[in-house]
C-alpha positions in Angstrom: -81.1 69.9 75.8 -81.1 72.7 78.8 -78.1 73.9 77.6 -79.7 74.7 73.5 -82.7 76.3 75.5 -80.1 78.3 77.6 -78.2 79.3 74.9 -81.4 80.3 72.8 -82.6 82.3 75.7 -79.7 84.1 76.0 -79.6 85.0 71.9 -83.0 86.5 72.8 -81.9 88.7 75.5 -79.0 89.8 73.5 -81.8 91.1 71.1 -83.9 92.3 74.1 -81.0 94.7 74.7 -81.0 96.9 71.6 -81.4 100.4 72.3 -82.9 103.2 69.8 -80.6 106.3 71.2 -81.1 110.0 69.9 -83.8 108.6 67.1 -86.3 110.9 65.7 -89.1 108.9 67.6 -89.5 110.6 71.5 -90.0 108.5 74.1 -90.9 109.8 77.3 -91.3 108.4 81.2 -93.3 110.5 84.2 -91.7 111.2 87.7 -91.7 109.9 91.2 -90.6 105.8 90.3 -90.3 103.5 92.8 -91.0 100.4 90.7 -88.8 99.0 88.5 -89.9 96.0 86.4 -87.3 93.5 85.0 -86.2 90.3 83.6 -85.8 87.2 85.7 -84.6 83.8 84.3 -83.3 80.4 85.8 -83.3 77.9 83.3 -85.3 78.3 80.5 -88.3 80.3 81.5 -87.4 83.9 81.8 -90.3 86.2 83.1 -91.1 89.9 83.7 -91.2 90.5 87.9 -92.1 94.2 89.6 -90.4 94.8 92.3 -91.4 98.0 95.1 -88.9 99.8 96.4 -90.7 101.2 99.0 -92.1 98.0 100.5 -89.6 95.5 99.6 -91.2 92.8 97.3 -91.0 91.5 93.9 -93.6 89.5 92.4 -93.9 87.5 89.0 -96.2 89.4 86.2 -95.9 87.2 83.1 -96.2 83.6 85.1 -95.6 81.6 81.9 -93.7 79.4 80.7 -92.2 81.2 77.4 -89.6 83.4 77.2 -91.0 87.1 78.2 -88.6 89.9 78.1 -87.7 93.4 77.2 -90.3 95.2 79.9 -91.0 98.7 78.3 -93.3 100.9 80.6 -96.0 102.9 79.0 -96.0 107.3 79.4 -98.5 106.6 82.4 -97.4 103.6 84.1 -100.6 101.8 83.6 -99.3 99.1 80.6 -96.4 97.2 80.0 -94.9 96.1 76.7 -92.5 93.4 76.0 -91.7 90.8 73.9 -92.4 86.7 73.8 -92.1 83.4 72.1 -95.5 81.9 73.8 -96.6 81.8 70.6 -93.3 80.4 68.5 -91.9 83.5 67.4 -90.8 86.2 69.1 -93.5 89.0 69.1 -94.7 91.9 71.0 -97.0 91.8 73.4 -99.3 94.1 76.0 -100.0 93.4 80.1 -101.6 95.7 82.4 -99.6 96.6 85.2 -100.0 94.0 87.3 -100.2 91.2 84.4 -103.3 91.1 83.6 -104.5 91.9 80.2 -102.1 90.5 78.4 -102.6 90.5 74.5 -100.5 90.3 71.3 -100.0 93.1 69.3 -98.3 91.9 65.9 -100.0 88.9 64.7 -98.2 89.3 61.3 -95.4 86.6 60.4 -92.4 87.1 61.4 -90.2 88.2 65.0 -90.2 91.4 66.4 -88.4 92.9 69.8 -87.5 95.7 71.4 -90.7 97.7 72.0 -90.7 101.3 72.8 -93.8 103.4 73.6 -94.0 107.0 71.9 -94.8 109.8 74.2 -98.8 110.3 74.0 -99.0 106.1 74.8 -100.7 105.6 71.3 -98.2 103.6 69.8 -95.8 101.0 70.0 -92.4 101.1 67.8 -90.2 97.9 67.4 -87.7 96.2 65.7 -88.3 93.8 62.9 -85.5 91.3 64.1 -85.1 89.5 60.5 -84.5 93.0 58.6 -81.8 95.2 59.5 -82.9 98.6 60.3 -86.3 97.6 60.0 -88.2 99.9 62.5 -92.2 99.7 62.9 -94.7 101.5 65.0 -98.2 100.0 65.6 -101.5 101.2 67.7 -101.8 100.0 70.8 -105.1 97.7 69.9 -102.8 96.3 67.3 -104.5 98.0 63.8 -102.6 100.8 62.2 -99.0 99.2 61.3 -96.5 101.6 59.9 -92.9 101.0 58.5 -90.9 103.8 59.3 -87.5 102.9 58.1 -86.9 101.4 54.9 -84.0 98.5 54.5 -80.8 99.5 53.9 -81.7 102.8 55.4 -79.5 103.4 58.4 -81.6 105.0 61.3 -81.4 108.5 62.6 -79.2 108.4 65.8 -77.6 105.1 66.9 -78.8 101.3 67.4 -76.6 99.7 69.8 -76.2 96.4 70.8 -74.8 96.0 74.2 -72.8 93.4 74.3 -69.8 95.6 75.6 -66.8 95.5 74.2 -63.3 96.3 76.6 -62.5 100.3 76.4 -66.2 100.9 74.9 -68.9 102.9 76.5 -72.3 104.8 76.0 -73.0 108.2 77.2 -76.7 108.2 78.9 -78.2 111.6 79.9 -80.0 111.6 83.1 -84.0 112.6 82.5 -83.1 116.6 83.8 -79.7 117.0 81.5 -77.4 117.5 84.6 -75.4 114.6 85.1 -74.7 111.8 82.5 -73.5 108.4 83.4 -71.2 106.7 81.4 -69.6 102.9 81.6 -65.5 102.3 82.0 -63.5 99.0 81.8 -60.8 100.5 84.5 -58.5 98.3 86.0 -59.8 95.1 85.1 -63.2 96.2 86.2 -66.8 98.0 84.8 -67.9 100.6 86.8 -70.8 103.6 86.5 -69.4 106.7 86.0 -71.1 110.5 86.5 -69.8 113.5 85.4 -71.9 116.9 84.9 -69.5 118.1 82.0 -66.5 116.5 80.9 -65.4 113.0 81.6 -62.2 113.9 83.2 -64.3 115.1 85.7 -65.9 111.8 86.3 -66.3 110.2 89.5 -67.1 106.5 90.5 -71.0 106.0 90.9 -71.1 102.0 91.3 -68.3 99.0 90.7 -69.7 96.6 88.3 -67.2 93.8 88.0 -65.6 91.8 85.6 -68.3 90.5 84.0 -70.8 93.1 83.3 -73.0 93.2 79.7 -75.4 95.7 80.9 -76.5 99.4 80.8 -77.9 101.1 83.5 -80.8 103.1 84.2 -81.9 106.5 85.1 -84.7 107.1 87.7 -87.5 109.2 85.6 -86.8 111.6 88.4 -82.9 111.7 88.4 -82.2 111.0 91.6 -81.0 107.5 91.4 -80.0 104.9 88.9 -81.3 101.1 88.5 -78.5 98.4 87.2 -77.3 94.9 87.3 -74.0 93.5 88.9 -72.2 90.4 88.6 -72.0 88.7 92.1 -69.9 85.7 93.0 -66.8 83.8 92.4 -65.8 82.4 89.0 -68.0 79.8 87.8 -70.7 80.9 90.5 -71.3 84.6 88.7 -74.8 85.9 90.0 -76.5 89.0 88.5 -78.5 91.0 90.7 -80.3 94.3 90.5 -79.4 97.3 92.4 -80.5 100.9 92.9 -78.3 103.5 93.8 -79.0 107.1 94.9 -77.1 110.0 92.8 -77.2 113.3 94.3 -77.4 116.1 91.8 -73.7 116.7 91.7 -73.0 113.0 91.1 -71.8 111.9 94.8 -73.2 108.5 94.7 -75.0 106.9 97.9 -75.2 103.3 99.6 -75.8 101.1 96.7 -79.4 98.8 97.9 -79.1 94.7 96.4 -83.1 95.0 95.7 -82.5 91.1 94.2 -80.7 88.4 96.0 -81.8 85.3 94.2 -80.0 82.4 92.4 -82.6 83.7 89.1 -80.1 86.2 86.6 -81.6 89.3 86.2 -82.2 92.0 83.3 -83.2 94.7 82.0 -84.8 96.8 84.8 -87.3 99.5 83.5 -88.5 102.1 86.0 -92.4 102.3 86.5 -92.9 106.0 85.2 
Protein backbone atom coordinates (compact mmCIF):
# COMPACT_ATOMS: atom_id res chain seq x y z
CA UNK A 1 0.00 0.00 0.00
CA UNK A 2 2.79 2.43 0.92
CA UNK A 3 4.68 1.60 -2.28
CA UNK A 4 1.58 2.30 -4.39
CA UNK A 5 1.09 5.59 -2.54
CA UNK A 6 4.69 6.62 -3.19
CA UNK A 7 4.39 5.68 -6.88
CA UNK A 8 1.24 7.79 -7.13
CA UNK A 9 2.98 10.72 -5.44
CA UNK A 10 5.97 10.48 -7.78
CA UNK A 11 3.60 10.52 -10.77
CA UNK A 12 2.01 13.71 -9.45
CA UNK A 13 5.42 15.25 -8.81
CA UNK A 14 6.28 14.45 -12.40
CA UNK A 15 3.24 16.41 -13.52
CA UNK A 16 4.27 19.32 -11.35
CA UNK A 17 7.60 19.65 -13.14
CA UNK A 18 6.01 20.69 -16.42
CA UNK A 19 7.11 24.16 -17.46
CA UNK A 20 5.80 26.51 -20.12
CA UNK A 21 8.89 28.15 -21.65
CA UNK A 22 8.80 30.99 -24.15
CA UNK A 23 5.01 31.02 -24.30
CA UNK A 24 2.89 33.97 -25.29
CA UNK A 25 1.77 34.37 -21.67
CA UNK A 26 4.44 36.22 -19.65
CA UNK A 27 5.15 35.44 -16.03
CA UNK A 28 7.09 37.80 -13.77
CA UNK A 29 9.20 37.83 -10.61
CA UNK A 30 10.52 40.60 -8.42
CA UNK A 31 13.95 41.34 -6.99
CA UNK A 32 15.86 40.66 -3.82
CA UNK A 33 14.41 37.29 -2.83
CA UNK A 34 15.71 35.73 0.40
CA UNK A 35 13.04 33.02 0.78
CA UNK A 36 12.35 29.89 -1.23
CA UNK A 37 9.23 27.76 -1.30
CA UNK A 38 9.81 24.09 -2.04
CA UNK A 39 8.15 20.69 -1.79
CA UNK A 40 9.36 18.10 0.72
CA UNK A 41 7.90 14.65 1.15
CA UNK A 42 8.60 11.56 3.18
CA UNK A 43 6.35 8.66 2.28
CA UNK A 44 2.90 9.67 1.09
CA UNK A 45 2.51 13.22 2.43
CA UNK A 46 4.30 15.90 0.38
CA UNK A 47 3.99 19.41 1.80
CA UNK A 48 5.05 22.89 0.73
CA UNK A 49 7.73 24.44 2.92
CA UNK A 50 9.21 27.93 3.11
CA UNK A 51 12.88 28.46 3.94
CA UNK A 52 14.37 31.78 5.02
CA UNK A 53 17.95 31.93 3.76
CA UNK A 54 18.95 34.81 6.02
CA UNK A 55 17.54 33.38 9.25
CA UNK A 56 18.33 29.79 8.36
CA UNK A 57 15.03 28.09 9.17
CA UNK A 58 12.24 26.32 7.30
CA UNK A 59 8.62 25.70 8.17
CA UNK A 60 5.69 23.78 6.73
CA UNK A 61 3.18 26.03 4.94
CA UNK A 62 0.56 23.56 3.73
CA UNK A 63 0.41 21.07 6.65
CA UNK A 64 -2.06 18.69 5.05
CA UNK A 65 -2.32 14.91 4.75
CA UNK A 66 -2.84 15.13 0.98
CA UNK A 67 -0.35 15.74 -1.81
CA UNK A 68 0.57 19.45 -2.09
CA UNK A 69 3.06 20.56 -4.74
CA UNK A 70 4.15 22.85 -7.58
CA UNK A 71 4.30 26.11 -5.56
CA UNK A 72 4.26 29.32 -7.63
CA UNK A 73 4.61 32.81 -6.13
CA UNK A 74 2.42 35.74 -7.08
CA UNK A 75 4.40 38.67 -8.52
CA UNK A 76 4.03 40.63 -5.25
CA UNK A 77 5.24 37.68 -3.17
CA UNK A 78 2.10 37.63 -1.03
CA UNK A 79 0.37 34.51 -2.39
CA UNK A 80 1.30 31.00 -3.47
CA UNK A 81 -0.61 29.02 -6.07
CA UNK A 82 -0.20 25.26 -5.80
CA UNK A 83 -1.73 21.96 -6.84
CA UNK A 84 -3.25 19.51 -4.37
CA UNK A 85 -5.37 16.38 -4.30
CA UNK A 86 -6.83 17.17 -0.88
CA UNK A 87 -10.32 17.09 -2.38
CA UNK A 88 -9.79 13.97 -4.49
CA UNK A 89 -8.61 14.98 -7.97
CA UNK A 90 -5.65 17.33 -8.35
CA UNK A 91 -6.87 20.93 -8.34
CA UNK A 92 -5.36 24.42 -8.20
CA UNK A 93 -5.41 26.24 -4.85
CA UNK A 94 -3.97 29.46 -3.45
CA UNK A 95 -2.76 30.35 0.05
CA UNK A 96 -1.05 33.37 1.54
CA UNK A 97 2.68 33.54 2.23
CA UNK A 98 2.33 32.04 5.72
CA UNK A 99 0.02 29.19 4.70
CA UNK A 100 -3.32 30.73 5.65
CA UNK A 101 -6.39 31.59 3.58
CA UNK A 102 -6.30 28.40 1.49
CA UNK A 103 -8.99 28.40 -1.18
CA UNK A 104 -9.86 26.25 -4.18
CA UNK A 105 -9.75 27.96 -7.59
CA UNK A 106 -10.61 25.18 -10.04
CA UNK A 107 -13.95 23.99 -8.67
CA UNK A 108 -14.96 21.98 -11.74
CA UNK A 109 -14.53 18.41 -13.00
CA UNK A 110 -11.02 17.37 -14.01
CA UNK A 111 -7.45 17.41 -12.75
CA UNK A 112 -5.41 20.60 -13.11
CA UNK A 113 -1.69 21.14 -12.67
CA UNK A 114 1.30 23.49 -12.96
CA UNK A 115 -0.11 26.87 -11.87
CA UNK A 116 1.67 30.04 -13.02
CA UNK A 117 0.75 33.68 -12.36
CA UNK A 118 0.13 36.38 -14.92
CA UNK A 119 2.51 39.31 -14.66
CA UNK A 120 -0.16 41.57 -13.13
CA UNK A 121 -1.05 38.93 -10.51
CA UNK A 122 -4.73 38.91 -11.45
CA UNK A 123 -4.92 35.54 -13.19
CA UNK A 124 -3.47 32.06 -12.85
CA UNK A 125 -2.60 29.90 -15.84
CA UNK A 126 -2.65 26.10 -15.55
CA UNK A 127 -2.92 22.85 -17.49
CA UNK A 128 -5.76 20.35 -17.72
CA UNK A 129 -3.86 17.15 -16.90
CA UNK A 130 -6.28 14.96 -18.85
CA UNK A 131 -5.87 16.71 -22.22
CA UNK A 132 -2.64 17.45 -24.07
CA UNK A 133 -1.90 21.12 -24.75
CA UNK A 134 -4.99 22.26 -22.83
CA UNK A 135 -3.98 25.54 -21.20
CA UNK A 136 -6.46 27.56 -19.14
CA UNK A 137 -6.51 30.73 -17.08
CA UNK A 138 -8.74 31.85 -14.23
CA UNK A 139 -9.05 34.94 -12.07
CA UNK A 140 -7.64 34.66 -8.55
CA UNK A 141 -11.17 34.72 -7.12
CA UNK A 142 -12.05 31.58 -9.11
CA UNK A 143 -14.16 33.32 -11.76
CA UNK A 144 -13.81 33.95 -15.51
CA UNK A 145 -12.35 30.61 -16.57
CA UNK A 146 -10.84 30.80 -20.07
CA UNK A 147 -9.35 28.14 -22.32
CA UNK A 148 -6.23 29.59 -23.94
CA UNK A 149 -5.51 26.76 -26.37
CA UNK A 150 -7.63 24.45 -28.45
CA UNK A 151 -7.15 20.70 -28.29
CA UNK A 152 -4.70 19.50 -30.91
CA UNK A 153 -3.04 22.92 -31.26
CA UNK A 154 0.63 23.02 -30.30
CA UNK A 155 1.51 25.75 -27.81
CA UNK A 156 3.83 28.57 -28.77
CA UNK A 157 7.13 27.82 -27.08
CA UNK A 158 7.85 24.45 -25.55
CA UNK A 159 6.10 22.33 -22.97
CA UNK A 160 8.88 20.30 -21.42
CA UNK A 161 8.58 17.21 -19.23
CA UNK A 162 11.57 17.39 -16.93
CA UNK A 163 12.24 13.67 -16.83
CA UNK A 164 15.69 14.47 -18.21
CA UNK A 165 17.22 12.12 -20.76
CA UNK A 166 21.00 11.52 -21.03
CA UNK A 167 22.63 14.27 -23.11
CA UNK A 168 19.41 16.33 -23.07
CA UNK A 169 19.53 19.92 -21.87
CA UNK A 170 17.48 23.08 -21.58
CA UNK A 171 18.78 26.65 -21.64
CA UNK A 172 17.64 28.86 -18.75
CA UNK A 173 18.44 32.54 -19.16
CA UNK A 174 18.94 34.68 -16.05
CA UNK A 175 16.26 37.34 -15.46
CA UNK A 176 18.78 40.10 -16.22
CA UNK A 177 19.72 38.42 -19.50
CA UNK A 178 23.47 38.29 -18.78
CA UNK A 179 24.04 34.57 -18.20
CA UNK A 180 22.44 31.37 -19.37
CA UNK A 181 22.61 28.09 -17.49
CA UNK A 182 22.00 24.60 -18.74
CA UNK A 183 22.40 21.01 -17.61
CA UNK A 184 25.04 18.70 -19.01
CA UNK A 185 25.59 14.99 -18.37
CA UNK A 186 29.36 14.59 -18.45
CA UNK A 187 31.59 11.82 -17.09
CA UNK A 188 28.51 10.06 -15.66
CA UNK A 189 27.48 13.07 -13.56
CA UNK A 190 24.88 15.79 -14.11
CA UNK A 191 26.08 19.35 -13.63
CA UNK A 192 24.81 22.93 -13.86
CA UNK A 193 26.83 25.02 -16.31
CA UNK A 194 26.69 28.76 -16.96
CA UNK A 195 27.82 30.73 -19.98
CA UNK A 196 27.59 34.37 -21.14
CA UNK A 197 27.34 33.43 -24.81
CA UNK A 198 28.25 30.03 -26.26
CA UNK A 199 28.15 26.65 -24.59
CA UNK A 200 31.77 26.07 -25.54
CA UNK A 201 32.70 28.78 -23.01
CA UNK A 202 30.54 27.37 -20.23
CA UNK A 203 31.92 26.72 -16.77
CA UNK A 204 30.70 24.25 -14.19
CA UNK A 205 28.59 25.94 -11.53
CA UNK A 206 27.64 22.90 -9.43
CA UNK A 207 27.68 19.10 -9.73
CA UNK A 208 24.35 17.39 -9.18
CA UNK A 209 25.04 13.66 -9.06
CA UNK A 210 24.02 10.81 -11.33
CA UNK A 211 20.39 10.74 -10.19
CA UNK A 212 19.62 14.39 -10.96
CA UNK A 213 16.12 14.93 -12.39
CA UNK A 214 15.12 18.57 -11.87
CA UNK A 215 15.93 21.96 -13.37
CA UNK A 216 17.58 24.65 -11.21
CA UNK A 217 16.03 28.09 -10.71
CA UNK A 218 17.56 31.56 -11.01
CA UNK A 219 16.93 34.03 -8.20
CA UNK A 220 14.99 37.13 -9.29
CA UNK A 221 18.18 39.21 -8.90
CA UNK A 222 20.15 36.80 -11.15
CA UNK A 223 22.87 36.43 -8.51
CA UNK A 224 21.98 33.01 -7.07
CA UNK A 225 20.71 29.65 -8.21
CA UNK A 226 18.57 27.21 -6.23
CA UNK A 227 18.81 23.55 -7.18
CA UNK A 228 18.16 20.01 -6.00
CA UNK A 229 21.11 17.61 -5.79
CA UNK A 230 21.36 13.94 -4.93
CA UNK A 231 23.32 12.86 -1.87
CA UNK A 232 24.16 9.49 -0.38
CA UNK A 233 25.20 6.10 -1.67
CA UNK A 234 23.29 3.75 -3.93
CA UNK A 235 20.21 2.51 -2.14
CA UNK A 236 20.23 5.49 0.21
CA UNK A 237 20.00 8.50 -2.11
CA UNK A 238 18.58 11.72 -0.70
CA UNK A 239 17.58 14.86 -2.57
CA UNK A 240 18.41 18.15 -0.84
CA UNK A 241 17.95 21.83 -1.65
CA UNK A 242 21.06 23.92 -2.32
CA UNK A 243 21.75 27.56 -3.15
CA UNK A 244 24.89 28.90 -4.81
CA UNK A 245 26.03 32.47 -5.54
CA UNK A 246 26.80 33.34 -9.16
CA UNK A 247 29.02 36.28 -10.14
CA UNK A 248 28.21 38.35 -13.21
CA UNK A 249 30.92 36.51 -15.17
CA UNK A 250 29.54 33.13 -14.13
CA UNK A 251 32.08 32.44 -11.39
CA UNK A 252 30.53 30.18 -8.75
CA UNK A 253 30.47 30.78 -5.03
CA UNK A 254 30.45 28.08 -2.38
CA UNK A 255 27.30 25.92 -2.44
CA UNK A 256 25.09 26.22 0.64
CA UNK A 257 23.11 23.14 1.62
CA UNK A 258 19.71 24.43 2.73
CA UNK A 259 18.07 21.14 3.73
CA UNK A 260 19.62 18.11 5.41
CA UNK A 261 16.83 15.64 6.11
CA UNK A 262 15.50 12.24 5.11
CA UNK A 263 12.75 13.96 3.15
CA UNK A 264 12.95 14.38 -0.62
CA UNK A 265 13.02 18.03 -1.67
CA UNK A 266 11.69 19.28 -5.01
CA UNK A 267 10.32 22.25 -7.00
CA UNK A 268 12.17 25.27 -5.49
CA UNK A 269 10.55 28.66 -6.16
CA UNK A 270 12.15 31.98 -5.14
CA UNK A 271 9.93 34.50 -3.40
CA UNK A 272 9.80 37.80 -5.35
